[in-house]
Short mmCIF file of the C-alpha atoms (twelve columns), coordinates in Angstrom:
data_MODEL
# 
_entry.id   MODEL 
# 
loop_
_atom_site.group_PDB 
_atom_site.id 
_atom_site.type_symbol 
_atom_site.label_atom_id 
_atom_site.label_alt_id 
_atom_site.label_comp_id 
_atom_site.label_asym_id 
_atom_site.label_seq_id 
_atom_site.Cartn_x 
_atom_site.Cartn_y 
_atom_site.Cartn_z 
_atom_site.pdbx_PDB_model_num 
ATOM 1   C CA . MET A 1   26.976 76.625  36.316 1 
ATOM 2   C CA . ASN A 2   30.285 77.380  34.577 1 
ATOM 3   C CA . ARG A 3   29.228 80.965  33.916 1 
ATOM 4   C CA . THR A 4   28.407 81.431  37.588 1 
ATOM 5   C CA . LEU A 5   31.801 80.049  38.609 1 
ATOM 6   C CA . GLY A 6   33.506 82.273  36.049 1 
ATOM 7   C CA . PHE A 7   31.649 85.285  37.426 1 
ATOM 8   C CA . ILE A 8   32.913 84.422  40.918 1 
ATOM 9   C CA . ILE A 9   36.504 84.363  39.622 1 
ATOM 10  C CA . VAL A 10  36.130 87.826  38.072 1 
ATOM 11  C CA . ILE A 11  34.408 89.313  41.133 1 
ATOM 12  C CA . VAL A 12  36.989 87.899  43.544 1 
ATOM 13  C CA . HIS A 13  39.829 89.445  41.530 1 
ATOM 14  C CA . PHE A 14  38.029 92.754  40.977 1 
ATOM 15  C CA . PHE A 15  37.327 93.419  44.646 1 
ATOM 16  C CA . GLY A 16  40.646 91.912  45.675 1 
ATOM 17  C CA . LEU A 17  42.446 94.352  43.403 1 
ATOM 18  C CA . LEU A 18  40.560 97.354  44.771 1 
ATOM 19  C CA . GLY A 19  41.051 96.134  48.318 1 
ATOM 20  C CA . ILE A 20  44.808 95.626  47.981 1 
ATOM 21  C CA . ILE A 21  45.277 99.037  46.366 1 
ATOM 22  C CA . TRP A 22  43.181 100.941 48.899 1 
ATOM 23  C CA . MET A 23  43.152 98.764  52.057 1 
ATOM 24  C CA . GLN A 24  46.237 96.573  51.977 1 
ATOM 25  C CA . ASP A 25  46.229 95.715  55.685 1 
ATOM 26  C CA . ARG A 26  42.772 94.166  55.452 1 
ATOM 27  C CA . PHE A 27  42.837 92.505  52.056 1 
ATOM 28  C CA . LEU A 28  46.391 91.205  51.601 1 
ATOM 29  C CA . PRO A 29  46.190 88.703  54.490 1 
ATOM 30  C CA . MET A 30  43.131 87.217  52.747 1 
ATOM 31  C CA . SER A 31  45.007 86.451  49.526 1 
ATOM 32  C CA . PHE A 32  45.099 82.749  50.323 1 
ATOM 33  C CA . VAL A 33  41.287 82.647  50.443 1 
ATOM 34  C CA . SER A 34  40.879 83.972  46.905 1 
ATOM 35  C CA . LEU A 35  43.687 81.719  45.593 1 
ATOM 36  C CA . GLY A 36  42.137 78.683  47.221 1 
ATOM 37  C CA . ILE A 37  38.595 79.419  46.033 1 
ATOM 38  C CA . CYS A 38  39.619 80.101  42.441 1 
ATOM 39  C CA . SER A 39  41.898 77.059  42.289 1 
ATOM 40  C CA . LEU A 40  39.137 74.759  43.492 1 
ATOM 41  C CA . ILE A 41  36.627 76.346  41.114 1 
ATOM 42  C CA . LEU A 42  38.694 74.987  38.232 1 
ATOM 43  C CA . LEU A 43  37.992 71.419  39.357 1 
ATOM 44  C CA . PHE A 44  34.251 72.008  39.075 1 
ATOM 45  C CA . SER A 45  34.456 73.808  35.728 1 
ATOM 46  C CA . PHE A 46  34.905 70.706  33.590 1 
ATOM 47  C CA . ASN A 47  31.814 69.382  31.853 1 
ATOM 48  C CA . GLU A 48  32.416 65.935  33.291 1 
ATOM 49  C CA . PHE A 49  33.778 65.030  36.708 1 
ATOM 50  C CA . LYS A 50  36.455 62.334  36.639 1 
ATOM 51  C CA . TRP A 51  38.164 60.837  39.651 1 
ATOM 52  C CA . GLN A 52  41.362 60.482  37.623 1 
ATOM 53  C CA . ARG A 53  41.422 64.229  37.019 1 
ATOM 54  C CA . PHE A 54  40.663 64.942  40.664 1 
ATOM 55  C CA . MET A 55  43.523 62.695  41.765 1 
ATOM 56  C CA . THR A 56  45.852 64.236  39.195 1 
ATOM 57  C CA . PHE A 57  45.038 67.697  40.540 1 
ATOM 58  C CA . LEU A 58  45.523 66.522  44.131 1 
ATOM 59  C CA . LEU A 59  48.845 64.808  43.391 1 
ATOM 60  C CA . ALA A 60  50.092 67.850  41.466 1 
ATOM 61  C CA . ALA A 61  49.158 70.040  44.437 1 
ATOM 62  C CA . LEU A 62  50.955 67.741  46.875 1 
ATOM 63  C CA . ALA A 63  54.010 67.554  44.613 1 
ATOM 64  C CA . GLY A 64  54.110 71.333  44.227 1 
ATOM 65  C CA . PHE A 65  53.844 71.790  47.984 1 
ATOM 66  C CA . ALA A 66  56.555 69.214  48.679 1 
ATOM 67  C CA . ILE A 67  58.885 70.853  46.169 1 
ATOM 68  C CA . GLU A 68  58.364 74.217  47.859 1 
ATOM 69  C CA . VAL A 69  59.156 72.692  51.250 1 
ATOM 70  C CA . VAL A 70  62.430 71.327  49.873 1 
ATOM 71  C CA . GLY A 71  63.100 74.701  48.258 1 
ATOM 72  C CA . VAL A 72  62.525 76.687  51.449 1 
ATOM 73  C CA . LYS A 73  64.399 74.280  53.698 1 
ATOM 74  C CA . THR A 74  67.476 73.778  51.505 1 
ATOM 75  C CA . GLY A 75  67.716 76.621  48.999 1 
ATOM 76  C CA . LEU A 76  68.982 74.061  46.487 1 
ATOM 77  C CA . LEU A 77  66.144 74.415  43.971 1 
ATOM 78  C CA . PHE A 78  65.075 78.045  43.729 1 
ATOM 79  C CA . GLY A 79  67.709 79.794  45.806 1 
ATOM 80  C CA . LEU A 80  67.441 81.075  49.376 1 
ATOM 81  C CA . TYR A 81  63.952 82.443  49.959 1 
ATOM 82  C CA . ALA A 82  61.215 82.572  52.571 1 
ATOM 83  C CA . TYR A 83  57.455 83.046  52.496 1 
ATOM 84  C CA . GLY A 84  55.885 86.105  54.077 1 
ATOM 85  C CA . GLU A 85  52.668 86.356  56.059 1 
ATOM 86  C CA . ASN A 86  50.081 87.151  53.386 1 
ATOM 87  C CA . LEU A 87  49.573 83.715  51.820 1 
ATOM 88  C CA . GLY A 88  47.839 82.222  54.812 1 
ATOM 89  C CA . PRO A 89  48.537 79.291  57.167 1 
ATOM 90  C CA . LYS A 90  51.856 77.504  56.730 1 
ATOM 91  C CA . LEU A 91  53.069 73.961  57.108 1 
ATOM 92  C CA . PHE A 92  56.844 73.416  57.221 1 
ATOM 93  C CA . GLU A 93  57.221 77.168  56.528 1 
ATOM 94  C CA . VAL A 94  55.266 76.938  53.245 1 
ATOM 95  C CA . PRO A 95  51.715 78.314  52.834 1 
ATOM 96  C CA . VAL A 96  49.266 75.444  52.377 1 
ATOM 97  C CA . VAL A 97  47.587 77.208  49.443 1 
ATOM 98  C CA . ILE A 98  50.808 77.094  47.406 1 
ATOM 99  C CA . GLY A 99  50.189 73.475  46.454 1 
ATOM 100 C CA . LEU A 100 46.744 74.315  45.081 1 
ATOM 101 C CA . ASN A 101 48.241 77.215  43.167 1 
ATOM 102 C CA . TRP A 102 50.831 74.947  41.526 1 
ATOM 103 C CA . ALA A 103 48.078 72.586  40.343 1 
ATOM 104 C CA . ALA A 104 45.902 75.462  39.128 1 
ATOM 105 C CA . LEU A 105 48.746 77.071  37.163 1 
ATOM 106 C CA . LEU A 106 49.577 73.749  35.515 1 
ATOM 107 C CA . LEU A 107 45.951 73.318  34.510 1 
ATOM 108 C CA . ILE A 108 45.702 76.873  33.161 1 
ATOM 109 C CA . SER A 109 48.927 76.564  31.174 1 
ATOM 110 C CA . GLN A 110 47.831 73.200  29.773 1 
ATOM 111 C CA . GLN A 111 44.572 74.770  28.610 1 
ATOM 112 C CA . VAL A 112 46.463 77.533  26.808 1 
ATOM 113 C CA . VAL A 113 48.806 75.070  25.108 1 
ATOM 114 C CA . THR A 114 46.057 72.629  24.094 1 
ATOM 115 C CA . HIS A 115 43.221 74.947  23.102 1 
ATOM 116 C CA . LEU A 116 44.937 78.177  22.048 1 
ATOM 117 C CA . LEU A 117 48.266 76.920  20.692 1 
ATOM 118 C CA . HIS A 118 46.827 73.547  19.568 1 
ATOM 119 C CA . VAL A 119 49.815 71.479  20.673 1 
ATOM 120 C CA . ASN A 120 48.727 67.955  21.631 1 
ATOM 121 C CA . LYS A 121 51.922 65.915  21.922 1 
ATOM 122 C CA . ARG A 122 52.928 65.262  25.529 1 
ATOM 123 C CA . PHE A 123 56.617 66.222  25.229 1 
ATOM 124 C CA . TYR A 124 56.122 69.407  23.188 1 
ATOM 125 C CA . SER A 125 53.129 70.340  25.289 1 
ATOM 126 C CA . ALA A 126 55.201 70.034  28.473 1 
ATOM 127 C CA . LEU A 127 57.910 72.244  26.955 1 
ATOM 128 C CA . LEU A 128 55.363 74.990  26.318 1 
ATOM 129 C CA . VAL A 129 53.593 74.576  29.659 1 
ATOM 130 C CA . ALA A 130 56.918 74.917  31.477 1 
ATOM 131 C CA . THR A 131 57.754 78.032  29.468 1 
ATOM 132 C CA . LEU A 132 54.394 79.637  30.239 1 
ATOM 133 C CA . MET A 133 54.744 78.777  33.923 1 
ATOM 134 C CA . THR A 134 58.194 80.354  34.036 1 
ATOM 135 C CA . MET A 135 57.004 83.505  32.280 1 
ATOM 136 C CA . TYR A 136 54.228 83.780  34.847 1 
ATOM 137 C CA . ASP A 137 56.737 83.347  37.677 1 
ATOM 138 C CA . PHE A 138 58.835 86.151  36.183 1 
ATOM 139 C CA . LEU A 139 55.768 88.395  36.412 1 
ATOM 140 C CA . LEU A 140 55.060 87.374  40.005 1 
ATOM 141 C CA . GLU A 141 58.628 87.920  41.175 1 
ATOM 142 C CA . LEU A 142 58.289 91.623  40.380 1 
ATOM 143 C CA . VAL A 143 55.515 92.150  42.906 1 
ATOM 144 C CA . ALA A 144 55.727 89.262  45.423 1 
ATOM 145 C CA . PRO A 145 58.103 90.972  47.913 1 
ATOM 146 C CA . GLN A 146 55.978 94.140  47.975 1 
ATOM 147 C CA . LEU A 147 52.900 92.037  48.790 1 
ATOM 148 C CA . ASP A 148 54.799 90.049  51.452 1 
ATOM 149 C CA . TYR A 149 54.134 86.820  49.584 1 
ATOM 150 C CA . TRP A 150 57.773 85.723  49.487 1 
ATOM 151 C CA . SER A 151 61.243 87.191  49.061 1 
ATOM 152 C CA . PHE A 152 64.761 85.994  48.370 1 
ATOM 153 C CA . THR A 153 67.388 86.334  51.068 1 
ATOM 154 C CA . HIS A 154 69.671 89.352  50.594 1 
ATOM 155 C CA . ARG A 155 68.292 89.942  47.084 1 
ATOM 156 C CA . GLU A 156 65.766 92.337  45.603 1 
ATOM 157 C CA . TYR A 157 64.836 89.904  42.834 1 
ATOM 158 C CA . ALA A 158 64.868 86.185  42.145 1 
ATOM 159 C CA . PRO A 159 68.152 84.623  40.936 1 
ATOM 160 C CA . LEU A 160 68.498 82.885  37.585 1 
ATOM 161 C CA . GLN A 161 68.550 79.591  39.495 1 
ATOM 162 C CA . ASN A 162 64.912 80.173  40.468 1 
ATOM 163 C CA . PHE A 163 63.693 80.392  36.881 1 
ATOM 164 C CA . ILE A 164 65.718 77.389  35.736 1 
ATOM 165 C CA . ALA A 165 64.286 75.290  38.572 1 
ATOM 166 C CA . TRP A 166 60.756 76.584  37.926 1 
ATOM 167 C CA . TRP A 167 61.042 75.530  34.304 1 
ATOM 168 C CA . GLY A 168 62.394 72.097  35.176 1 
ATOM 169 C CA . VAL A 169 59.821 71.346  37.866 1 
ATOM 170 C CA . SER A 170 56.988 72.637  35.674 1 
ATOM 171 C CA . PHE A 171 58.163 70.475  32.770 1 
ATOM 172 C CA . LEU A 172 58.136 67.296  34.868 1 
ATOM 173 C CA . LEU A 173 54.751 68.047  36.397 1 
ATOM 174 C CA . ALA A 174 53.325 68.930  32.974 1 
ATOM 175 C CA . LEU A 175 54.361 65.512  31.672 1 
ATOM 176 C CA . PHE A 176 52.463 63.945  34.567 1 
ATOM 177 C CA . THR A 177 49.278 66.076  34.330 1 
ATOM 178 C CA . PHE A 178 49.049 66.108  30.508 1 
ATOM 179 C CA . THR A 179 46.387 63.422  30.087 1 
ATOM 180 C CA . PHE A 180 43.748 64.784  32.472 1 
ATOM 181 C CA . PHE A 181 44.316 68.552  32.220 1 
ATOM 182 C CA . ARG A 182 43.610 68.818  28.465 1 
ATOM 183 C CA . ASN A 183 39.812 68.652  28.442 1 
ATOM 184 C CA . LYS A 184 38.270 72.047  27.692 1 
ATOM 185 C CA . ASN A 185 37.852 74.254  30.749 1 
ATOM 186 C CA . ASN A 186 36.836 77.803  29.858 1 
ATOM 187 C CA . ASN A 187 37.141 79.016  33.424 1 
ATOM 188 C CA . ALA A 188 40.789 77.969  33.498 1 
ATOM 189 C CA . LEU A 189 41.521 80.309  30.596 1 
ATOM 190 C CA . LEU A 190 39.454 83.030  32.277 1 
ATOM 191 C CA . TYR A 191 41.278 82.554  35.566 1 
ATOM 192 C CA . GLY A 192 44.668 82.702  33.861 1 
ATOM 193 C CA . PHE A 193 43.836 85.895  31.988 1 
ATOM 194 C CA . THR A 194 42.284 87.497  35.077 1 
ATOM 195 C CA . GLN A 195 45.239 86.655  37.314 1 
ATOM 196 C CA . VAL A 196 47.816 87.988  34.841 1 
ATOM 197 C CA . LEU A 197 45.811 91.221  34.460 1 
ATOM 198 C CA . PHE A 198 45.462 91.396  38.250 1 
ATOM 199 C CA . PHE A 199 49.209 91.307  38.871 1 
ATOM 200 C CA . VAL A 200 50.071 93.593  35.956 1 
ATOM 201 C CA . ILE A 201 47.736 96.255  37.355 1 
ATOM 202 C CA . LEU A 202 49.162 95.759  40.846 1 
ATOM 203 C CA . GLU A 203 52.682 96.274  39.538 1 
ATOM 204 C CA . PHE A 204 51.710 99.564  37.939 1 
ATOM 205 C CA . ALA A 205 49.791 100.628 41.044 1 
ATOM 206 C CA . LEU A 206 52.304 99.600  43.723 1 
ATOM 207 C CA . ILE A 207 55.715 99.580  42.071 1 
ATOM 208 C CA . LEU A 208 55.932 101.775 38.969 1 
# 
């Protein structure tokens, strides 16, 4: 089952990459579908289903979404920014899929810290998860405006404030999700690697 789900993750990114490079108008507006599918796949990639983990994922998604709403409405957290049209349906000016993506990125980063870096103390783990999340955001900020995912008002790139807030929010959420995001999930590592490779290739193809 896990291998099948992992195969779906790879296929979705492979054809999504080709589609965005060659047929942007058709594939970019479907970005939210691939993000949503892959994020939900992670929940079914654990060997054992636990309601506590499901609720942790759901609460992390809701928290991430709520934080983005505050960010968009006030500009106090990440700076002045707005979401474009290629991340799907919005609620309060924030794409609904963004909450799922926050939860998925926390899970992926936790897997890296626990199973690759072998850090198992909540505080130190959260420090590393927040750092990984912020590094990933730095990568995304290079390509997000070109994909019409989001952009910062009157700026070509995200302000320092954005990365500081990303780190802080990620740290707090990592403290909360630590207990139930540590169990081994090979597809989370696969999804993280695939998504990073996906955006690196896009940056070379569309920007450089």
